Each structure stands twice: as structure tokens, then as C-alpha cells.
N, C-alpha and C positions, 0 to 999 in steps of 0.2 A: 829124336830131339836131336837136332844139330845146331851148332854153334858156329858162329863166324864175328867178323866185325866190321863196320862201315868203315871205320880207319882205326886201325890198331895203336892207340895212342895212351899213354899214361891218364888214368882217370878217365877212362871210357865207363859211360854208364849201361850197366846190363837193361836190357830189352826184350821183352819176348815177342816175336812176331808170328802171326799166323796168316799163309798166303791165302786162305778161305777155299773158293768153290765157285764157279761160272767164271766171270771176269776177274776174280780176286787174284790169281797167282798174274795177271797180265799188269793190272794196275799196281800191285805191291812190287813187283820187278820195278816199275820205272821208279816208284817210289825211293826205293832202297838206293838205286843207282845217282837219285838226284842227292839224297842224304850223304850218298859217300862222295860225291865229287864236290858238295858244298861243305867237306869237312866234318861233318856229324859225329862225335866223339860218342860212338854207340857201340856195345857188345852184344852183337844178334843171338839170341835162342830163339830156334825156329820151331815151332811145334806143328802137328796136324790136329785139325779139328773140322767137324762139319760133317758132309755128306759122306765121306769115306768112311769116317769112323761110325757114323750111324749105322752104314751098311755091313760094316764089322760086328756088329751085335750090340755095339754099345748105345744104348736109348738116350744116353744124355749129350752124345755127339763130341764127347771131350775125355780122353783118358787119364788115370791118375798120374802119369809122368808129367803130364801138361798141367794141372794143379801145382805139381811141386814147382815147376819152372815159375810159374805166376805168384807163386807165395815167395818166391825166393828174390825174382827182378822187381816185382810189385810195379810192372808196368808193360803195357799191353798193346801191342800196335795190331790191330785185327782188320784184314780183310773182310769183305761180304762172305757169308755162306749162304748154304741150301739148307732149308731142315725141307725133309722128306714130309708129304702132305698124308693124312690119316693115321691110323695106328697108334703107338703110343710114344710118340716122339716129342719131345718138348722143346721151346725154342731154346735154343744155346745162347742166343743173347740175352735171353732174359735170365736163365740159368747162371751165366756168369756175373752178370750184375748184381743179383741178388746174394748169390755165395759169396761174393767179395764184397760185398756191402757199399757197391756203388751207386749211391741214392741220388747222385745230380747228374744229370744229363743236361751238358751245355750245348747251345748250338747258334752260334752266330749265323745269322742271314744278313749278307749285305749286298747290295747292287754294285755292279762295275758297268755303269750306262758311261758312255754310249756304247761300249765295246762288248758290251752282251746284253741281249735284246730284254729290256723291262719296260712295263708301263710305271716303275715307280725308282727312279733314278736314283733319288735321296735315300732309299730304304736302306737302315742300319739299327736290326732289330736282334735280340738276344732272347732266346726261348731258353729257359730254366724249368726244366722237366722233373719232376719227381719219378724216380726210376725202380722203385722195389714194391710199391703198394697198389691201391686203387684194384680195378679189374685184372691186372696183369700179376695179382697173386694167384692167379690162374684156379681159384677154388670152384669149382663147377659139380652139381649132381643131376643126374637124372631123376627125377622123382616119379614118373608115370609114363604111361605111353605117349602122351602129349606135352608134358612139362619139364624144363630144364632150368636150373636156378644157377645162377653165377652172382657170387659173393663180391661186392663192392668193399675191399676192406682199406679203411684209412685209421689211421693211428695219430694220436695227438703228438708223441716224439717225431715221427716220420714226416709228420707236416711240418712241425716247428722247425725242423733243422733244413728243410729243403726253402721255405720261405727266408729263414734266416741267410741260406746261402745267397739266395738272390740278391738281399739288399748288402750282403758282404761283397757280392760281385759288384754290384752298382758302385759301391763306395772305390773298392780297389782301384775299378777301370774309369772311374770318373763319369758314370753314367749319372743322368738326372732323373729318371723316373721308374717306380717300378710298379707295374699292372698285374693284378689278379684276375685270373679267369675262373668262376664257377658256375655252378646251376644250383645253388642253394634255395631257388624258388619252388623248385621241386623235392631236392634231395637236401630237406631241412638238418637232416643229423649229420651225415657224412660231408657232403661240401659245406653245412654250416660252420661245422668244425673248423675248415681249413680258412674259410672266410673271417670266421672270430679272430683266429690265429695272426692272419695277415694284419688286421687292424691293430692287435694288440702288440705286436711286433714292429709295426711302421713307426710305432711313439718312440721306438729306442733309434730312429733313423730321422731326425727332424730336418735334417738338410736335404731329404730326396722327398722327392714329389711321388703321391701315390694315388690310383684310381683301381676300382674295381670294375669287372663286367660280367654278365650274365655270359656263359660261352656261346649261345648262339648269335646274338648280337655282335659280340666280341668277335668271333670268327671272321663274320660279315665285315666288320670293320677293320680286320687286320688284313683281308684280301682286298679289300677296297682301299684303305688309305693307311696303309702301313706305317708312313710318317707319323702318325699318331703316337706310335708305342717306342718306348726303348728296351728295359729290360720287362718280360711278360714271364710271371711264374703261374704253374698250374699242375694238376694232377697229371698223373701217367697217362692216361689214354687220350685226354685232351692235347698233352704236351705231344704226343707222339703224331698225331692227327696234324694238329697245327704247325709243327716245326717243319713238316713235309711242304704244307701249304706255302709257309714264309718263304724256305727254301725256292720253291717253283716259282712263287710271283717274283722274288728278287733276281731271277736268271735262270737257275737249274738245280733240280736236286742233284743231279751229277757234281756241282759245283760243293755241296754242304759237307760240310766236318764237325765231327759232335766229340767231346770229352765226355768221359763218365767217371766222376771223381768221388773218391771214399776217403775214409779215414787213413787208410793204410796202401790203397792199390788206386790207380788210375789207368783207363782205358781209354783208346782214342782209336775211331773208326769213322766212314764215311757213313752217312746216312741212308744211303741207296742199297738196296740190294744185290744178289749176286748176278742178275741178267743172264741168266743160262742161253738165253735166245742168242744173245750177240756174242756168246764167249768164243775165244779163238779168233774172231773176226779182226782184230786189231783196229777196234773203231770205238772201245770204251774211254771216257775221260777219266783219266786218274787223278784228277784235280781233288776229289772229295778226299782220297785217302792222302793225297800229298798234303792238303790244308790240314788233315787231322794229325800228321806228322809234324806241321810247324807248330802244332797246339803242345805237341808232347814237348817239342824242343823247348818251348816257353817253359813248359810245366817243371823241366829238370835245370833250367836256367841255362841253357845254351843259345842265349838270345842273340849272339852273333851271326850264328848258323840259320836261326829262324828268320832273323831278318834279311839275309843273303838269299834265303829261298823264296821268302815271299815276296821280295822286291823282283827278283827275278821273274816270277811266276806272275805278277802284274804286268811286267814288261812284255812277257810273250803274249797275255791277253792282250794289250794295247798296241802291239805289233800285228794284231788279226792273225795270229795262228792259234787257230782253233779245231777242236774236234769235232765231230759233226752233229752232235746234240746241241751245240751252241753257235754253230756257223749260220750268218745272216748275210744276207747280200748287201756290199755297201760298208761293211766293216770286216768282212773276213776276207783277207788276202791271201791266206794259205789254209786250206782245209786239210789236216794230217790226221794219221792214225794214232793210238797208245803211244807206241814206241818213239814215232817222230815227236809226238808232243813233249816227251818227256827229253829226248835231245834238244829242242828248242829250249826249253827251260836251262836245261844245263850251259847252253851256249852263252846264255845271259847271265849266269852267274855272276855277281858283281854290278850289274846295270840296276838302273833306277827307272821306274817309269816317269814319263812325263807328264801325262796329263791324269791319270789315276794318281791318288794320293801314296807318295812312298810311306812305308812304316819306317818307325824308328824305335829299335827297340832297346837303345843302349841303355835308357835310365833303368834296366832291371825289370825281371817281373814283379807285376802287380801280385801282391801277396794277401790272400785271405786271410782273415783270422781263424782259422779252422776251429780253432778250442772253443771261439765263442759260437760258431755252427753248430758242433758237436754237444753243446752243454744242455741239458735239456731241464727247463725252468722247475723248480720244485713248487707244488701247490699243494693246498691243504687237501686232507683226506674226505673226500666226500660220503656222506652216509648214503648207503645202498640198501635198497629194500625190495625183498620180491613181491611183487602186487600182481603178477598174472601169468599167462603162458599163451602164445601161440600154436596151435596144434593143427598141421597141414597133413588133411586127409586125401587118399586118392580116392575118389568116388566118381564113378561112372554115371551116376542119376545127376542130371540136370536141376532137378526141383530142389531148389535150395530151401523152400518153405517147408517142405517133408524133412530135410535132412536136419534144419534148425528144431523142429517141434520134436525130434527122436533124439537129438543131442541134448537138450534143454530136460527131458523126461528121465533120460538115462542118468545124468549127471545131478539130478535132485539131491540136495541133503549133502554136497560136498562144501569144501572151503571155498569153492570157485564156480562161478556162474557164467554161462553162454553169453557173452555181450553181443559179439555179431560174426558174422561168415563173410568174408570178400572172396573173390573170385578175382586172380590177376590185378589184386589190389584193390578192385572196385567192391562196396557194400554190396550184397545180394540177400543178405536177411539182417535183421529184420526190413521190411517194408522195401525190398528189392525192386528194381523197374524190370518189366518182360522184355527190354531192347537189349537188355546188357549181355554180350556174348560171353559165354562160359567156356572153360575148359575142363579136365579131367581132375584138376586138383582145385582144393578149397584152402583157405585158412581160417581157421576157427578159432576166435580170442576168447578166452576164458579168464575172467578177472576175479578178484576178489572183493569183497565189500569195501564201501571207501573207508578209508582209516586203517582197515586190517592190513597185516604183513603176512605173506604165505610162508610156508617152512617147506623143504625140499619134499617132505613126505607126504605134503597136499600134492604135490605134482606128480609124485608116484601115484599114488592114489585116484588122480584123474587117469592117468594113462592105463593102471591097470582096469579101472571099468571101462574105458572105451574098448581096449583088447577083448573083454570078455566079452561085450556088446558086438565084436566084429567088425568093428571100423579099422580100417588100414591107415594108420598114422606113419608118414613118411619122414615127418621133420618137426623138430619142436623149436622153439627160442623162448626163452623165458624174459618175461618183461620186468624190469627194473625202473624203478625210481629213484635219482640221485638229487640227495637234497629236496626232496619233495617234488623235482621234476621228472616227468617222463622221459626215459631214455630209450622211447619206441615212437614210430610214427603212428599216425589215425589211420583208418582206412579211407579210401577216397571216397567220398559221399558220406561219411560219420558225420 
């Protein structure tokens, strides 16, 4: 770890910086040069993360001393990194976000027409993405020769704070509407929880308009008519995909910046990857990480420097000084490389754009009420009752009727009885359809008589019987009711 300063002045703010992999070192060097020339009051601590660390045998891609730096500075400016494919490597981006509790990913997607080509010249959308849960929890299991399970993890506290963050962001920055994207017509419990909380929390912000969309038509509408949206809040996977879509249709993913906000630490990074295929060629656009550095400056209250850099960057774009990814005939006056673009921004420090809207951050940073965001609502304790169990069996037999008959016979007399069997979520017993395609893992649902509550010993008794009968159970899920309402989904076709 190395320490340096962009401007060694009293009151310099410690910031941890990682130069990353691929194009990372090139675009970070440009960004730090612009920060230095603009007078940013930062004390830089440099750490090494990513591919080199992975290849030294550290499967997390980050070493203990780097964690110490992040906990000390509580600010992270990170260039893109490369995660080796295959093996036991986990995404360092996801690891850092979750380890440091960076629950909110904020991605502004703004058009810079007519100087950056776009079909949506008035686009100005902010995607607020939940950053820790959903399928990005990374919980997966291989159950058989043919079947892998990935768990979509959604919690009430996690959903509540990202939704409230979106509303607080809208309030702080004068945004007029918040839209929620979900898929609760299919995932009625997981996405249903998120959607219900959105409706509930929206009542606390009556001055902000709200709407919600199913993710598929919402994605189509965002790609076709982004002017419809202002702030969009969604779960992790949806947000990851659609923030890239939004950035691209605004002009280029290469311009996209992001802030990852937690209760104690914040990380700022470009939304694009490490692009190793163009590394070292001096063609990468440094704008994404430079724009992220502007977000960092606003976060720590150095609005004067943020304003100077942003207006210089806008002036550079307006003057037609463009990297190859955004160069267009008729608008690009000078196609430049990475280093030259950085020098062009430095040369324009102190200037403001004439056609693009100049920024004015003199009023101070918008302050979100993080105390309100992080407050978890107290709710009455629900009565929880165990009423059944789903048992997943590895079964190479495709004869669901015979399997159902055998299970019914073997479990007769127990506190639970076989209700149905599903394969890939579709009911195949009783009354399955011959056209249904089946894999080698089935879900067998055993339930108690209506009104009866099971004990854990009833579950153990069932599994003991199945084991002695030679059934290969690979996973179980207990079925609960909460205040009399099922806490589990029905089988498709049930």
C-alpha cells in the first residue's frame, strides 16, 4: 500500500484508490491528474486489488491490508478489475459491496446531446439498485447430474432501506417521480415483498409521484422512452442489467459513473468493465471513472472542485474532443486518446459549457437523511406455524406416477402426507401431463392435515422413512404459515 496526495493541503480527505486491471491503470492515472490539477484536497492511499492478487493465490482478490485501508478512509475510488473465469474466484465487486455494507448503487444516466450521439436527447434517469441481496447473494447448489439451484434472497430490511433511499434521493435532489420495477406476477413472495414495501413507503413521500411496472415491459419502456422515468428503484439483478442499458442509450456505457453508498463507507467506480482487449492502447474513455470521482467529491463536500471538473468535462465534450467510443461525424472535431482527453479536460478547468447545461454545486451537497433510510420499521410479531415440508429428491426415473404412489405408500401413517410432486416447478403428480419435460430432480410436497401444526420431530420422522426406503433427498424446505397465510408458493398447475 502506497500513500500520496493529489494536493497536500491541510484538511485533505483520505481516500483509498485502486488502479485496477485492463484499462484501469490508464483511466485512473488520467482521473488522478485531473483531480490534482483541479485542486482536489485528497490524501491518496493506493492499494492493489484484482487479477494480480487473485493470481497470487488470494481467491477474494483483495488482501487484509487493503481492507484496513478501506475501513480507515471509508472512501474508495476504484478502477475496473478483472475477475478470472472459472475456479473458486468470487466477484470482488460484489464482495466489497457486501462486506462493507454498500447497499445502495446509484447510477445517473444523462444524455449529452447533441454532442454525444443518442436517440434520447432529453434523457435524465437515475437508477437506484439494491446492492447486496437477490441472486447476487451468490447462493447456489448443484443437486444432481442435471439440476442447479440458485437462491433469490430478498429481505424486508434490505428492501425497505433501498426503497427509502430512492425516495430520500429524489427528495434531496429535487426529483419528481420514483418508479419501481418488479416481477411479482411470477415471484409473488420475493418481488411481492419488494413491491408491497414500495407502496407502503411511498405514502411517507406524498410530494413525489410514484408508479410501478413489471420488469419486462418496464425494461422495454426504459429502452424506448426513457423520458418517462426520473428515479427508478429495483432489485440487484434487474438494476445491474438495466443501468447498463440506460447508460448505453444515454450515449455510452463508457460515460457511466456510479456511487455505492453504505452506512459507513462509500465506493465510487465506473460502471464498465476492465476491457482487457483495449488495455495499453490509449483508446479507453476515462469519463466513467472521472465522473465517479466527481460523485466522490460531492459526497465529501468538495463541491467547488466537483463543479470545476464537471464543467471542464462538459466543455471538452461540447468542444468535440472525443475518445473513439463516442466520436461521431459532424460533432467530433478532434478524436483523441485516453491521455489526450485528460489533458483536454485540464486545459478547460475554469471554463463552462455554452450549450450543455453548466452545473452549479455552490448551494452545497444534497444531504440524504441516512438515519431515516437505515431505520427499520418495527412490525408486530407474526404467528409462525410449521405446516409442511418440501423434499427435493434426486430421481432418475421419469415416471412421476410410480414415484408418487411409492412415496404415498411409504409415508402412510405419518403426520404429513404427499400433496404433490413438481418437476422444475410444474406439477407432475397427481394428474401430471405427458408433455411436461422433466429433469432428474423433483420436489415432493408433504403437508399436515388442515389446521394441524407440525413439530420438528415430524420432519425428522419423514426424512428417516425416506432415507430407510432409499430415496436420495438432496434439499429440504420447511413450509410455514404466518398469521394463517402461506409463506410458500404453489406449484405451477396446482
